Steps between C-alpha positions, in 0.01 A plus 500: 500500500759241606610433855820704490327824404584488128213555259505256209293594190194281461596396148826361639327322788259340253791316338563298816296269717458615859742244639757594234489862617543372855802299387652805329445702815672232708798486260527880503485505880794259521705722269401835650559406864857417400543780248389804700473618858125565482422199284341703219749440217797285400813574298675323215752312715222355713318383188816337361563314827170320470430460127705402196820453697654326197422796273534815714527725194156386380366550852637854482320559170174379654551738790550792257170415330314468832640834619253719312596829668875433482569558871688167528239363740202277429169570670220246524303674225804494267559133588146389415481724192827357369395139559168578331668643187753222449283200593136588432525757221460458125802406289555864406471604865766243591724629217459854633593376845819350353570838338486652850748235618749625239421871547713553810495883488124505421553727199253300286790418270761227522862582424754253366651482848166420664431240233843342561423481872158352431613212279840462664393264776631145485133407548453562127814317389569131448621282784868533570530828312840653569584869512624516142191325359271719709666818372468380142134409548418842645683689226332306219151534652534873564634577152239290320213635712580869459576453130160340439266670747640852561274642229577870559874436535538699823699222672212435741207259507168663576200299621361413156845399368562286807161329468585402142824342620320326787271302269775260392772550762629191679572705811139618519369144464719394792372787713139410421574149620655645814186707563298179520729379776472833679123466486506147642742592775363832621129413480542153649267495799582148618647640820180692576196354667281550194689235306639271767380143453573402860220323693264474202277208412175458308299219661728200433673622186850524647669214678787254526550166331621197694852574381480852643464680167258789469192447284202705384171373361145619438594865448172694461421535126440874538854534637650294218323728251639806678854358494469436126370853444818618673708302247574172678549203268367150565853389582542783752171405666665166580786680677415464869706792629366742240137396557539537877640851445206590273250349744655706779462820300133427429426395859655813645318722251165341591572537870600864457178558306297334774667703774385821331134400526284580804491202734203381706623197684270508802442161653795328335652250739872436525639193674775646713676371813422835664126492423248440776267197452198726546609801297628548147709784357315727262611753242232765455515715190762770551470458879757260648388605849171318446664184635469637856196349679212743520359386836781654710354787709629847431769597753420778748667834433692480827700319627672355193314191379648155534660353193241335275529129429733412211329563170470219254782522247409730215599418145793715394465714188786321327316169517170628362573394142605147593200468732256617233652266243464214745136583564429499128651153480285382791801387702530513878800719576730408783752701693848405389768519764779345295787720393592469136871448446603652169807370329745737336408360163149627418453223248535234772308686771169388355602136542622573851162640597308210347715261703421695816126480419415864577153646460497611137280766342169412337412693186176479304606425140169631366595852614720530192188498281349786699790739442447814295673517162738767635598283800537197275723688254711627789537148638580359156778758465651392832482133400663580165791664681540192721499271195759721328712492814481119504616484138779741581619283790477185286661678201223382267263666255119472481535169314723352768809520280829591663629841393856623476541806716766753587694445819571862582139598571478349848242692701545300817 
């Protein structure tokens, strides 16, 4: 059950990492709060304003496929189901999704007119295609397709006939490539806390050179192995920005895992400007009130008792994971009163914080080896998405080679 009340089938949820589902929910929220009064759905125009602005007709086809019930509105369940089919499904499942993009009237058959509309976008044509060339391309493709694949000669393409055409169609290959970009864009969790590399360090592995450049060394071997399992190449492991992003994902995942465990932090001392020299704040298990001194006499029932002395500062729930990680490292945690100033550019904010010398998180690298296989697979999936997103931004393939891409599939 997701946060907006929509029930997503478990088999669909299993195709995404937890933070990817959170990212999809955040993207849907942005669309739905603009697209409907109650924030439960969004319409086609809203979708086109935010995605594929350079190919609005393709965006419209995507919307048709997402709109499973044909009410011209997309619910959260339809949104996630659609993304699941076109990005995480088998090749045949993706081909069937493309069929639904062409099948505007949802009749389970595609007419010549629907097929013309489907392939008619300039997205599928060569650069600089004029109106006359586009018309000729559409006419030739429609005639050749129906002549070859309309086996029963009824002037319509049913699902099986369409799937035969899809195996070798250039237009389908371009849509499959577009689906990869949709996946990277909509499941990118870099703006969520689970994948934010801000304020992360591992002992002394991240720092600055004398020239001010960022450097990383001594990455824990277990982390390097995990990054390689996620598909990172040796060359990519030398890319400072990418490694910091991957380290941030792992650090946050370990902290989230630690915060779910029961804490027993009694007797842990924090050096804080507000602490008394003779008393130390304590965090009893599931009882933050335990920090109040026990030797204060019980107040009489009447008149109202005087205010008790100020209690020692209790550790807030949100800091439990960082505190536990610090304890495992054997470090002495200090209260940090500095305000972190984040730059607009997230890539440079990490450098800004290093220069300000804030108190950074401490994470036990050995925790990665204690993860269950299910948690490790989930984390590997998230890292793989981050690596794919890096390659997408750099316009390179897994071998580091530059790839020629289409300009009309801008998802920003």
